[in-house]
N, C-alpha and C positions, 0 to 999 in steps of 0.2 A: 223734352221728355226725360225724366230722371232715369238713370240706370237702375236695373233691378239689383237688390242686395244679393251678395254671395257670402256664405259663411264657410270657413274651414273648420272642420270638426276632427280633432285628434283624440282617439280613444284606444283602450286596450281590448283585445279580443283574442282569446285562446293563446296567450303568450306572445302575441305580436302587437305592434302598434299600427293602427289603421289611420290614414289621413284621407278624408273625403271632403268633397265640396257640395254644398246644397243651397237652395234658395230660401228654405224655410226651416227654422229651428225654434223650438219652444218647449215649455213645460207641458208635457202631455197629460192626458186624463189618468194615466196610470201613475200612482204615487211612486216616486223614486226613479222615474225614467225621463229622459230627454227625447222629445219627438222630433224626428228629422224627416222632412219631405222634399221632394223634387231634387233628388241627388243628380248632380251634373258631372259629366266627364268631358275631357278634351275632344275636340273634333279630329277626325283622321285626315289632317291636311298634309302630313309628312309620311314618308316611306318608312321611317323608323317607328317601330311599335314597342312600347314599354310593356314587358310581360306582367309586371306588378299591376299596372293600370288595367290591363286586359283581364287579369284575374278578378280584380274588384268589379269591373264592369260586368263580367259574367255572374259574379256572386249577387250583385244588386240589380241585375237586369230586369226582373219582373217585380221588384219591390216598389210599391207605391209610397209606403210610409214605414219607417223603422223606428223602434224604440231602443235606446241605448241606456243601460243602467247608469245612474248618476255617478256611482263610485268608479265606473270604468272610464269616464270622461277625463281627459287630461287638460284639454283646452278647447275653447270655441272662440274663433276670431271672425269679425266681419272684415272682409278683404276687398280691395278695389277691383282685382281681377282674379279669375280662376287660375289655379296652378295645376300641377300634375298630381292626381291621386296616387297613393302608394301604400305599400305594406312594408314595415321594417321589423327587424327582430328586436326583442326587448332584452338583449344581452348587455347593453351598456349600463353605465352607472348613472345616467342622467334621469332615469324614470324611477319614481318611487310610488308605490300604490298607497292610496289613502288607507288609514286604519279602518278595519271592518268591525262590526257593521256600522253603517252610517246612522241608522235610527234604531234605538231599542227602547221600547216602552218600559217604564219603571215597574218593578215588582211590588205589588201591594200598595201602590200609591193611591191617594184619594183623588187625584186629578183626573 
């Protein structure tokens, strides 16, 4: 039996970088949003508890499906195994936000 897919989604949210893992990622029914379902978190097999992962776990505890704006997504990877979900600050020079807005309809165009 083949292993189920796991995706790592890295996105910006309120001035921070979120990294979460999910089993389903796709283009949602809402224009301009990425649909993320079945968010997964690490099992509590160790005594050491990561506060960032616990914060994410409590934030997404009751979420069945979330929609992330496309312009907030930094990267989506299909990975072989699940890693640790985390929140990082966006104070580094490694992250640049895409120009906004992503889509603008033309004024007075005939199309």
